[in-house]
Structures are given as structure tokens and as C-alpha cells.
Backbone bond lengths (Angstrom), bond angles and torsions (degrees), N, CA, C in turn:
res aa  C-N    CA-C-N  psi(-1)  N-CA   C-N-CA  omega(-1)  CA-C   N-CA-C  phi
1 M - - - 1.465 - - 1.518 109.73 -
2 Q 1.321 116.17 126.43 1.460 121.27 176.52 1.529 108.70 -108.98
3 L 1.309 116.35 117.96 1.463 121.88 -179.15 1.520 109.67 -106.97
4 H 1.335 116.02 125.33 1.459 121.89 176.57 1.530 107.78 -120.03
5 T 1.328 116.34 118.12 1.463 121.67 -179.56 1.531 109.08 -104.83
6 F 1.326 115.60 131.72 1.460 121.46 -177.74 1.525 109.51 -117.46
7 Q 1.319 116.36 144.82 1.466 121.62 176.55 1.521 111.57 -102.44
8 N 1.325 115.61 -12.95 1.465 121.43 -177.59 1.529 109.03 -116.66
9 F 1.336 116.86 127.70 1.467 120.09 -174.56 1.520 111.80 -64.27
10 D 1.321 117.61 -40.54 1.467 120.39 179.29 1.523 110.75 -61.20
11 E 1.321 115.77 -38.79 1.461 119.79 178.67 1.533 110.29 -65.97
12 F 1.324 116.13 -40.73 1.470 121.40 176.74 1.521 110.50 -57.95
13 V 1.331 116.43 -46.94 1.469 121.08 -179.87 1.524 110.48 -66.47
14 N 1.319 116.67 -49.10 1.470 120.34 -174.88 1.527 112.41 -64.12
15 E 1.319 117.03 -40.80 1.465 119.85 179.36 1.527 111.01 -68.36
16 S 1.324 116.70 -34.53 1.464 120.36 177.17 1.522 110.57 -68.34
17 V 1.331 116.39 -41.43 1.467 120.81 177.22 1.524 109.85 -63.35
18 S 1.320 117.13 -42.04 1.463 121.14 179.42 1.526 110.99 -61.59
19 F 1.323 116.37 -42.37 1.465 121.48 179.07 1.529 110.13 -60.18
20 I 1.324 115.94 -47.22 1.465 121.20 -177.97 1.521 111.30 -68.66
21 S 1.326 116.57 -43.07 1.466 120.50 -176.39 1.520 111.66 -64.40
22 E 1.323 117.10 -31.96 1.464 120.64 178.42 1.533 110.10 -61.72
23 I 1.315 116.40 -40.03 1.461 121.14 178.85 1.522 110.96 -71.74
24 C 1.329 116.20 -34.97 1.464 120.80 -176.39 1.532 113.62 -81.35
25 K 1.336 118.02 0.16 1.468 120.04 176.29 1.522 111.21 -65.26
26 N 1.319 115.52 -30.39 1.463 122.08 177.38 1.522 108.68 -107.03
27 P 1.327 117.95 164.28 1.470 118.44 174.85 1.526 110.14 -51.96
28 A 1.333 116.13 128.43 1.465 119.26 -172.18 1.518 111.61 -146.77
29 T 1.325 114.59 153.16 1.462 121.43 169.82 1.519 107.50 -114.23
30 V 1.336 115.84 129.27 1.457 121.58 -174.51 1.527 109.25 -131.04
31 A 1.328 116.66 127.83 1.467 121.87 177.51 1.525 109.05 -98.52
32 L 1.331 115.96 130.65 1.460 122.84 -172.42 1.525 111.96 -111.34
33 S 1.326 116.50 132.49 1.460 121.92 171.39 1.522 109.74 -89.60
34 G 1.323 115.35 163.06 1.456 120.70 175.35 1.524 110.45 -94.01
35 G 1.334 115.53 -158.56 1.463 120.73 179.76 1.508 112.42 99.92
36 T 1.322 115.78 173.19 1.463 120.79 -176.48 1.533 112.62 -83.59
37 T 1.320 117.74 -30.44 1.465 120.32 -175.54 1.529 113.31 -61.85
38 P 1.343 119.88 -45.10 1.461 118.03 -176.88 1.528 114.82 -79.81
39 K 1.333 118.06 -9.72 1.469 119.66 -173.35 1.529 113.48 -55.93
40 P 1.344 120.39 -51.61 1.475 119.22 179.58 1.524 112.57 -63.98
41 I 1.324 116.46 -26.27 1.466 120.56 177.22 1.523 109.44 -71.40
42 Y 1.319 117.42 -44.06 1.464 121.17 177.17 1.532 110.83 -61.95
43 E 1.323 116.21 -38.52 1.468 119.36 179.66 1.525 110.82 -61.92
44 K 1.314 117.10 -38.65 1.473 120.18 178.17 1.525 111.51 -73.37
45 I 1.315 116.85 -36.32 1.465 120.34 178.10 1.523 110.26 -61.30
46 S 1.324 116.72 -32.27 1.468 121.00 -176.35 1.522 112.71 -62.10
47 T 1.338 117.79 -16.31 1.466 121.12 179.64 1.528 111.86 -86.98
48 L 1.321 116.87 -5.34 1.464 121.31 -177.85 1.530 110.38 -88.18
49 P 1.335 117.56 158.21 1.470 119.74 172.15 1.530 109.32 -72.63
50 L 1.324 117.11 113.28 1.462 120.73 -172.36 1.530 112.72 -120.84
51 N 1.331 116.14 21.17 1.464 118.63 -177.49 1.530 112.48 -66.84
52 K 1.348 117.03 -14.91 1.466 120.39 178.41 1.532 112.29 -98.39
53 T 1.337 116.10 3.91 1.458 120.20 -175.33 1.522 110.77 -109.72
54 E 1.320 115.51 135.44 1.457 122.04 175.83 1.527 107.23 -116.22
55 F 1.334 116.19 123.26 1.458 121.18 -175.26 1.525 111.56 -100.97
56 Y 1.319 114.10 149.20 1.464 122.85 178.42 1.524 108.56 -133.68
57 Q 1.318 115.05 163.62 1.456 120.34 -178.82 1.529 110.05 -101.61
58 V 1.334 115.93 134.91 1.465 120.65 177.85 1.527 110.77 -76.01
59 D 1.331 116.19 -48.30 1.463 119.17 -178.52 1.513 110.39 -158.39
60 E 1.329 115.45 165.21 1.462 120.43 -177.57 1.520 110.59 -149.99
61 R 1.309 114.83 144.23 1.461 120.28 168.92 1.538 107.46 -76.17
62 Y 1.321 116.64 142.52 1.465 118.76 -178.49 1.528 109.47 -81.91
63 V 1.329 114.10 76.55 1.468 124.07 179.21 1.530 107.87 -135.03
64 P 1.330 118.88 162.81 1.465 119.99 175.86 1.521 111.19 -57.56
65 Q 1.322 116.04 151.29 1.464 120.90 -175.91 1.519 112.78 -61.83
66 D 1.340 117.42 -26.37 1.464 119.58 179.68 1.531 112.61 -91.97
67 H 1.309 117.62 6.15 1.461 122.35 178.51 1.526 109.82 -67.44
68 Q 1.328 116.49 145.45 1.474 120.05 -177.02 1.528 112.57 -62.60
69 D 1.328 117.88 -23.13 1.455 121.07 -179.41 1.527 113.35 -99.36
70 S 1.315 116.86 10.32 1.463 120.36 -179.63 1.530 110.76 -75.25
71 N 1.326 116.62 125.16 1.469 120.28 173.89 1.520 110.50 -62.94
72 C 1.333 115.04 -38.06 1.463 120.28 -179.45 1.530 110.59 -59.17
73 R 1.310 115.81 -45.43 1.470 120.13 179.64 1.531 110.52 -59.28
74 M 1.339 117.07 -46.35 1.460 120.29 -179.35 1.525 110.96 -61.22
75 I 1.325 117.54 -42.78 1.463 120.94 -177.85 1.523 110.78 -68.00
76 F 1.324 117.01 -40.57 1.462 119.50 176.40 1.519 111.20 -61.78
77 E 1.338 117.14 -46.87 1.467 121.18 -174.92 1.527 112.16 -69.05
78 S 1.315 117.30 -37.89 1.464 119.77 -174.76 1.526 113.15 -87.68
79 L 1.350 117.12 -23.02 1.463 118.92 -171.66 1.528 114.17 -135.43
80 I 1.301 117.31 -61.39 1.466 121.35 -167.32 1.517 112.92 -64.24
81 N 1.334 117.37 -42.94 1.469 120.21 -178.07 1.524 112.90 -63.64
82 K 1.331 117.47 -16.87 1.460 121.57 -177.00 1.533 112.60 -100.24
83 T 1.330 116.29 3.21 1.461 119.97 -175.88 1.522 110.31 -132.98
84 N 1.322 115.38 178.82 1.467 120.38 174.11 1.529 110.16 -108.99
85 A 1.331 115.72 20.90 1.466 120.44 -178.16 1.521 110.74 -78.40
86 Q 1.312 115.79 150.70 1.454 121.60 174.79 1.521 109.98 -80.54
87 F 1.343 116.02 147.16 1.461 121.07 179.59 1.516 109.30 -140.36
88 H 1.328 116.03 124.34 1.456 122.40 177.93 1.527 108.25 -107.96
89 Y 1.325 117.03 135.35 1.464 119.72 -173.13 1.529 111.30 -146.43
90 F 1.324 114.49 163.61 1.456 121.02 174.84 1.535 108.81 -69.62
91 D 1.319 117.37 122.59 1.465 121.88 -177.20 1.526 108.86 -88.37
92 T 1.322 116.14 96.90 1.465 120.68 -176.12 1.522 113.26 -77.81
93 K 1.333 117.33 0.73 1.471 119.20 172.00 1.529 109.85 -73.29
94 L 1.316 116.05 -20.15 1.460 122.37 -177.91 1.529 111.19 -91.75
95 P 1.341 116.77 156.93 1.472 118.71 169.22 1.526 109.59 -57.25
96 I 1.317 116.60 153.48 1.465 121.58 -172.39 1.526 112.65 -53.09
97 K 1.317 117.51 -49.03 1.462 120.27 -176.90 1.524 110.97 -61.28
98 E 1.334 116.42 -41.82 1.472 120.48 179.95 1.526 110.90 -68.53
99 A 1.332 116.44 -37.89 1.473 119.97 178.58 1.526 110.94 -62.78
100 L 1.318 116.48 -40.66 1.464 120.53 178.76 1.523 111.37 -66.19
101 T 1.329 115.79 -44.03 1.463 120.25 -179.57 1.520 111.11 -62.62
102 K 1.328 116.40 -44.74 1.466 121.35 -179.54 1.527 110.83 -61.93
103 Y 1.329 116.70 -46.13 1.464 119.74 -177.41 1.526 111.54 -68.29
104 E 1.312 116.54 -39.68 1.458 119.85 179.09 1.528 111.22 -58.00
105 K 1.331 116.37 -37.98 1.470 120.56 179.17 1.527 112.03 -68.25
106 E 1.327 116.89 -24.66 1.462 121.10 -178.52 1.526 113.09 -86.60
107 L 1.320 116.97 -14.80 1.466 119.93 -177.66 1.523 111.12 -65.71
108 P 1.326 117.54 145.63 1.469 119.51 176.56 1.522 110.38 -67.68
109 T 1.309 115.67 144.89 1.467 118.61 177.24 1.530 110.69 -72.79
110 A 1.310 115.98 -30.81 1.470 120.58 176.37 1.534 109.58 -80.04
111 P 1.319 118.55 160.66 1.465 121.28 176.79 1.531 111.59 -62.46
112 F 1.322 116.06 150.22 1.462 119.73 170.94 1.528 108.73 -61.60
113 D 1.318 116.21 145.05 1.461 119.33 172.51 1.526 110.90 -72.14
114 L 1.333 116.00 -32.02 1.463 120.72 -179.16 1.523 109.21 -151.82
115 T 1.323 115.84 136.59 1.463 121.50 169.84 1.516 107.83 -122.12
116 I 1.332 116.00 126.90 1.460 123.22 -179.65 1.526 108.34 -101.61
117 L 1.331 116.28 128.17 1.453 121.47 -173.02 1.523 111.75 -132.93
118 G 1.325 114.88 162.54 1.452 122.42 166.83 1.517 107.89 -121.84
119 I 1.315 116.88 176.24 1.459 121.90 175.42 1.524 107.87 -137.69
120 G 1.336 116.59 128.20 1.452 121.36 179.48 1.519 112.07 -83.39
121 P 1.323 117.15 167.34 1.463 121.05 -178.25 1.527 113.71 -61.35
122 D 1.337 116.63 -23.35 1.468 120.14 177.57 1.527 112.22 -89.04
123 G 1.343 115.84 3.21 1.459 120.08 178.98 1.514 114.23 90.64
124 H 1.338 117.61 3.18 1.469 117.63 179.03 1.526 110.37 -74.61
125 T 1.309 115.00 147.57 1.465 121.89 173.94 1.509 107.05 -135.62
126 A 1.358 117.75 149.95 1.463 120.74 -163.46 1.538 104.85 52.39
127 S 1.338 118.75 -135.31 1.471 119.84 171.09 1.519 108.99 -116.62
128 L 1.331 114.43 45.03 1.458 122.35 177.97 1.528 107.53 -102.94
129 F 1.328 114.68 101.15 1.457 121.56 -170.95 1.535 111.62 -95.97
130 P 1.338 116.97 159.48 1.462 119.78 179.60 1.525 112.59 -52.56
131 N 1.319 115.15 134.68 1.460 123.99 175.42 1.534 113.94 63.45
132 S 1.321 116.97 19.03 1.463 120.55 175.70 1.526 110.58 -75.89
133 K 1.320 116.65 143.83 1.464 120.42 175.75 1.531 110.98 -61.43
134 A 1.315 115.81 -27.05 1.470 120.52 -177.05 1.525 112.35 -68.41
135 L 1.331 118.32 -14.57 1.468 120.58 -179.53 1.521 111.79 -61.55
136 D 1.325 116.68 -27.98 1.462 120.82 -179.24 1.518 112.50 -111.72
137 S 1.322 116.34 16.40 1.462 119.83 179.83 1.524 110.70 -67.01
138 E 1.306 116.39 140.75 1.462 121.21 175.23 1.520 111.64 -95.35
139 K 1.326 116.45 -7.43 1.461 120.52 176.88 1.520 109.48 -81.98
140 P 1.331 118.53 156.70 1.469 119.83 -176.84 1.523 114.28 -76.93
141 V 1.336 117.60 -18.97 1.467 120.88 -179.04 1.529 109.26 -134.21
142 A 1.331 115.66 158.47 1.464 119.39 -178.79 1.522 110.42 -156.19
143 H 1.333 114.61 157.96 1.463 122.44 169.01 1.516 107.33 -96.73
144 T 1.324 117.71 128.56 1.456 121.44 177.79 1.522 109.61 -128.03
145 T 1.325 115.72 165.23 1.460 121.36 176.34 1.518 109.27 -133.67
146 T 1.319 115.05 157.48 1.461 120.69 179.03 1.526 109.61 -139.21
147 K 1.305 116.00 142.76 1.465 121.23 175.02 1.528 110.47 -96.15
148 T 1.324 116.34 -10.01 1.463 121.36 -172.59 1.516 113.13 -80.99
149 F 1.332 116.26 -31.27 1.462 120.19 -172.46 1.529 111.06 -115.80
150 A 1.320 115.56 160.58 1.469 120.88 -173.85 1.522 112.47 -60.73
151 I 1.337 117.09 -42.44 1.464 120.74 -179.86 1.522 107.60 -93.50
152 K 1.317 115.88 111.95 1.465 121.17 -169.30 1.524 113.36 -80.59
153 G 1.343 117.59 -41.15 1.451 121.06 -173.12 1.518 112.33 -84.53
154 R 1.336 117.10 133.49 1.461 122.20 -178.57 1.537 110.53 -135.87
155 L 1.318 115.38 153.25 1.455 123.33 172.73 1.525 106.26 -121.48
156 T 1.309 117.77 134.20 1.461 118.51 -170.00 1.519 113.67 -151.69
157 L 1.325 115.26 152.33 1.456 120.47 163.18 1.528 107.91 -67.67
158 T 1.309 116.75 154.30 1.460 121.36 178.59 1.527 110.03 -109.22
159 F 1.328 115.86 174.36 1.460 119.82 -175.23 1.533 114.73 -60.16
160 P 1.339 120.56 -37.73 1.468 117.61 179.05 1.523 113.18 -56.92
161 K 1.338 116.95 -41.44 1.467 120.03 -179.75 1.528 111.36 -75.96
162 I 1.316 117.09 -37.39 1.463 120.81 -179.67 1.527 110.85 -67.33
163 L 1.313 116.57 -47.25 1.460 120.55 -172.95 1.524 114.02 -75.74
164 E 1.331 117.46 -13.75 1.467 118.16 175.31 1.524 111.48 -83.03
165 S 1.331 117.97 -7.05 1.464 121.92 178.83 1.524 110.44 -57.72
166 S 1.328 116.19 147.42 1.466 119.66 178.34 1.520 111.88 -66.68
167 H 1.343 116.05 -37.14 1.461 121.36 178.75 1.527 109.81 -137.90
168 L 1.318 115.55 146.37 1.463 122.51 171.56 1.522 108.32 -119.88
169 L 1.330 116.06 132.05 1.463 121.53 174.87 1.525 107.93 -122.04
170 V 1.323 116.42 116.94 1.459 121.91 178.25 1.525 108.55 -103.00
171 L 1.326 116.30 128.85 1.462 122.56 -179.29 1.531 108.88 -110.40
172 L 1.338 115.96 121.42 1.459 121.41 -178.16 1.523 109.45 -129.09
173 S 1.332 116.88 134.49 1.466 120.05 176.95 1.520 110.00 -139.98
174 G 1.330 115.07 141.45 1.455 121.24 178.90 1.517 111.98 110.35
175 P 1.342 117.18 142.85 1.468 121.38 -177.42 1.528 112.85 -61.48
176 E 1.339 116.79 -26.65 1.465 119.54 -179.08 1.526 112.13 -68.00
177 K 1.344 116.93 -18.36 1.463 120.26 -179.38 1.543 112.74 -77.93
178 Q 1.337 116.49 -7.43 1.466 119.93 177.16 1.526 110.74 -59.32
179 K 1.330 116.81 -36.88 1.466 120.57 179.92 1.525 110.93 -64.62
180 I 1.339 115.98 -33.67 1.467 120.34 177.82 1.522 109.86 -64.89
181 I 1.328 116.33 -45.94 1.463 120.85 -179.93 1.532 110.80 -61.71
182 E 1.318 116.06 -41.48 1.460 119.97 178.62 1.520 111.15 -61.59
183 E 1.324 116.68 -39.99 1.465 120.52 179.76 1.529 111.17 -68.40
184 L 1.315 117.28 -36.94 1.464 120.37 178.14 1.525 111.44 -68.41
185 Q 1.331 116.74 -35.77 1.461 120.72 -177.43 1.532 112.47 -79.31
186 S 1.323 116.48 -34.73 1.468 120.96 -179.31 1.523 108.83 -135.23
187 P 1.322 116.26 76.87 1.466 120.22 -171.96 1.527 113.57 -60.45
188 T 1.322 114.79 133.21 1.464 121.46 172.84 1.518 110.51 -116.33
189 L 1.344 116.59 -10.08 1.459 122.12 -177.15 1.524 110.07 -120.35
190 S 1.317 116.89 156.23 1.462 121.53 173.86 1.522 109.13 -80.35
191 Y 1.322 117.29 165.28 1.464 119.84 178.46 1.519 111.53 -65.30
192 K 1.336 117.41 -19.91 1.467 120.54 176.53 1.522 110.22 -64.61
193 D 1.336 115.39 -37.43 1.466 121.07 -179.51 1.518 112.42 -92.38
194 F 1.326 116.52 -24.11 1.469 121.90 -178.37 1.527 107.05 -140.13
195 P 1.344 116.97 80.62 1.469 121.23 -170.38 1.523 115.23 -52.29
196 A 1.337 118.17 -34.33 1.465 120.69 -176.74 1.520 112.33 -61.87
197 K 1.333 117.93 -18.47 1.460 120.26 176.33 1.530 110.92 -55.89
198 K 1.329 116.17 -30.38 1.455 121.44 -179.21 1.528 111.25 -60.82
199 L 1.327 117.61 -28.90 1.460 121.71 -178.33 1.518 112.04 -65.16
200 T 1.324 117.51 -26.73 1.464 120.93 -177.06 1.530 111.91 -69.91
201 E 1.327 117.22 -8.74 1.462 120.65 175.08 1.530 111.38 -74.85
202 H 1.329 116.44 -15.51 1.460 120.82 -174.09 1.524 110.75 -80.79
203 K 1.313 117.03 136.51 1.475 120.81 -176.19 1.519 112.98 -76.91
204 N 1.336 117.86 -18.73 1.471 120.57 -179.79 1.525 110.48 -122.70
205 L 1.332 115.50 55.50 1.465 121.80 177.36 1.523 109.33 -93.90
206 T 1.338 115.89 122.25 1.476 122.19 176.66 1.516 108.28 -119.53
207 I 1.315 116.53 134.08 1.462 121.83 177.76 1.528 109.27 -118.88
208 H 1.323 116.34 125.90 1.462 122.21 172.56 1.528 107.69 -107.44
209 Y 1.317 115.57 122.51 1.467 120.74 -173.48 1.523 111.14 -130.97
210 I 1.346 114.67 131.66 1.461 119.43 170.59 1.517 107.99 -125.33
211 P 1.343 117.03 121.95 1.469 120.41 -177.26 1.537 112.14 -63.54
């Protein structure tokens, strides 16, 4: 695990963009998480030549694509609409089972070159929540639920697909995320209780953190 802590927000964004752009210089598949932290990074990535990059979605809330909390909407607005890159996503217009089946068929058979993730205060990453049955799923995608957040239903990549990625980049911002870093560095919980612990098994895990 490589941890890089930044005190300047612009530096946090620029170094994250540099990390991603290095991978995207060659034909690449990149899985994107939602949330507020990666948005300015995606906006900067949109200025790069991305015709060799194919993007995928890490997870989605089961809401309409134009919903204010849709990860898909954020990714389209900040990145995809400004480029000619391909983007594969969970189609929430479909029933959950059909959406999962459709997306699974679109996934690359080879590992992602890069998966970009966040980690929530409860230790969830992607939409893999504590004590979820999906934590041990052998399928590449799953439907999960959460009692912690307003939107309960989620569609997500699972650990087998995430952990086979060539590189993982975790983006963390805010002083409250210090506890997450401490737990990753000196685990006191199992991955069942703190799913992000599973990420530390990856040989190319990079974390960019700004307090």
C-alpha cells in the first residue's frame, strides 16, 4: 500500500490526474466510482486525449439516471459528455436482475487496468457494505442494500473483479477519513466488518488523501 497525503487540494487533484493519465496513455480500461471527491479529478481528466480509454462504472445507486444522486449522471456530466470515450454503466431503467445481467456482459474479460475507489466511514468501498452477502460473492456484480444511507438499493462490482485490476487508486478527502487510514494500516476489524480492508491484499494499491 502506497499512501500519499496532500495538504493542498490542487496538488491532490493534479497528482491524481497524473496517476490516471499515465495509465490512459496506452489503451486502457478504467472503472470509475461516484461521489464528490473524484468529480474535480474527472473534470480535469476530460481534457486529456482519451480515445484509447474505455470507462466502466464501479457502483450505482438504484435511482433513475437523471436523479441528483446518480453516480452515472455525475460521471457523464464531469467526464463522458466532454470526451469521445466509451462508458459502460449499470442501466437502472431495467429491473435489478436484468441490469446486473446486462452490465456483466459488458465487462471486459481481462482485468481492469485501473479501478478508482472511495471508502465510506463505515469501511464500505464500491457498494460493498459491512456484513453484506456480496462480500463473498464469486460473481463480478451484485445487488446490495444499506441501512446507513438514504438510498438503500445499490448495484456494484464485487471484490473478485475489483481485486484483479492491475492498479487500485483510492481517493480520500476530509479529516474524518484519517480513521479509515489508521484502520487500513493497523487493522482491528475483519473485512466483514470493514470491507475496505480487503483492498490491502492488492499489490498495487495507491491511496491519495487530503485531510
